[in-house]
N, C-alpha and C positions, 0 to 999 in steps of 0.2 A: 348485911342484906337489909334493905328497906322493906317495910310492910305497908300495905294499903291502910288508910285511915278512913273511917266511915263518918259521914255527917248526915243529919236528918233535921229538917226544920219545916215549919209550915206557917201559913197566913191564910186569910180568907178574903173574899170579895163579896160584897153585899149585892150580888146580882145572880140571876138564875144561871145554873151551870151551862146550859146550852149557849147562852150569850158569851160566857167566858171562853168556852171551848171553841166556838166559832171565831172569836177574835184571835185567839192564839193560833188556830189552824190557818187563818188567812194571812197572818203577818207576825209570827212569833219573833223573828229576828228584829223587825221594826219595833215591836213592843219592848223587847229587851233593850234596844238602843235608846229609845225615848225614855224609858224608865231609869236608866242608869247614867245618863249624861245630862249636863246642864244645858241650858239653851245656847250658850256661847259655844260649847263643845259640839253640840249637834250641828251647828253651822259648818264646822270643819270636818266632821267625821260621821260615818254611819256605824261606827264600831260600838262595842259595849265596854263599859268601864266598871270594874269592881273596886269598891272602896270600903274602908273601915276607919273609924275614928279611934285613935289611941291617945287618950288624954287630949292635949291641945292640937295634936297632929291628925291630919286626914291623909292616910296612906292610900294610894290608888294606883292601879295599873290597867292599861287597855288590854282586853282579851278578845280573842276570836272565838265566837260561839258557833258551834255546829249543832243544828237541830235535826234530829232524825225524823223518820216517818212516824206520825202519831199512831198509837195502837188503842183499840177499844177492848175493854175487858169488863167483867162483872165482879171483880174482886175488890171493890172498895170496902173499907171497914164497916160500912153500913149496908152492904149488899146492893148498892146502886151502881149503875154503869159508871165506868171510870175511863178517862182518856189519859194515856201516858205518852209524854213527849220525851224521847231520849235526847239528852243534852251532853255536850262535852265542851270544855273550853280550856284554852291555854293562853299564856301571855303572848302578846304580839311582839314586844321587844324583850330580849333576853329570856326566852322561855325556859332555859336551863336553870334560872334562878327562882322560878315560881312553880308551884305544883300544877299538874294537869288534872283537871276535875272530869270525872265521868259519872253521869247520874241520870236520873229521870224525874221529870216534873209531872206529878199526878194531879189531875183535875177531876173533882167529883162533888156532888151536891151534899151539903150539910142539911139543907131544908129547901123548900121551893124557891127561896129568895137569897140563899147564901151558898157560896161555892168555896170549897177547900182547895188551896194550892199547897202541895206537899212535895218537898224536894228531898230525895235520898240520893246520896252520891258517895263516891270513894275518890281519894286522891293519894298520890305517892309524893311524899316530901322530896324536894330536889336535893342534890348534893350528897346523896348516899347516906353513910352513917352520921356525918356531920348534920345533914338535914333532919335525920331522925332525932338527934339530940336537940336541935333547935325547935323542932316540932313539939317535943315533949315539954320544953320549957315554956314556950309561948306560941309557937307556930299553929298548933291546933286551935287555940282560942282565936287567933287572927283569922284562920281559914273559916272557922265556924261563924265568926262575926261578919265576915265579908259575904258569905253565902246567905246568911240571914238578912243582911242589908239588901242584897240583890233581890231576894224574895219579897221583902217589904216594899221595895221600890216598884217591883212589877205589880204587886197587889194594889198599891196606891194608884199607879197609873191606870190600871184596869177599872178601879172604882170610879175614878174621875172621868175617863173617856166613855165608859159604858153608861154612867149616869147622865153625861151630856147627850149621848145618843138617845137615851130614854126620854129625856126632857124635850129634845128636838122632835122626836117622833110623837110623843104624847101631846105636844102643844099644837101640832098641825091639825088634828081633828077638832080641837077646841076652837081654833080660829075659824075653821070652816063652819062649825055649828053656830057661832055667833053671828054669822052673816045673814 
């Protein structure tokens, strides 16, 4: 019998939590797709790709991400409001060979200008008892690395896109004031 395996990782975005939450609420699937695919791949697909580097190899698979309805709660570690996005994903091709992930992406403030992204999830290794053995040897580290890379990619994209929005918004009044 296989058992669920838990993963937890986090990153942060140097933007206020309201901006991060609003961006994710308005286009979570688009953010995930832009964060995890290269420019060339984005031209061909709107899907999400998880990848992990294993020495000189970059192992990747396309996944289908399902984003549930965000929930508001007051249970962040610091007592601030927190928005939780239920997420799940599975491989697009040969899903029986890859784990299906179920989890939640929590978004909450660390300070007035920094936002925590925290992913907690569980997955079942594929292939039954053989999958459990593979997971024990290396699979868990690969799963953890791919989820951590996913979260880093999402945080990096949000940092860039939200900073560009701030710059564009902030520069408009300055131009008007110079006239």
